[in-house]
N, C-alpha and C positions, 0 to 999 in steps of 0.2 A: 383499593389504591387507585388514585386518579392517573390518567394517562401521563402526566408530566411530573409525577412525584419522583424524588431522587431515588436512583438505583445505586446501591453500593456507596451512598453518600455523595454522589455526583449529580450536578444539575444537568438538565437537558443540553444546555450549551456546552458544558464541559465534556459530556459523552460524545456529542457531535464532533467537537474539536479533536478528541482522542481518536475517534473512528476515522476522521479524515487523515490524521497523521499516519495511521496504520495503512490505510488505502494508498497513500502516496508512497510509502516505503515498499509496499507490495508491487505497485506499478513500476517503480524503479528496478526492483529485482527481476520482474518479468521482462522488462525492456532490455536489461543487460543480458539475460539468458537468450532472448530472441536474437539480439545482435550477434552474440557469440555463435549461435547456430547458423545464422545467415552468412557470417564470415567464413565459417567452416565449409559450407556448401559452395561458396564462391571461390574457395581456395585462398583466402586471405589469411595470412598468419598474424596472430596478435603479438604485439611487442612485449 
């Protein structure tokens, strides 16, 4: 198999796009959790 052959029927471009979507979602979740922890440390109540 060559380096850029389809995996699971997806092209390299499609795999990269899907991976970026997952990374963006994970970053959002991590940022929300970090904000929640920092607000708790600072004594800021969430609405």
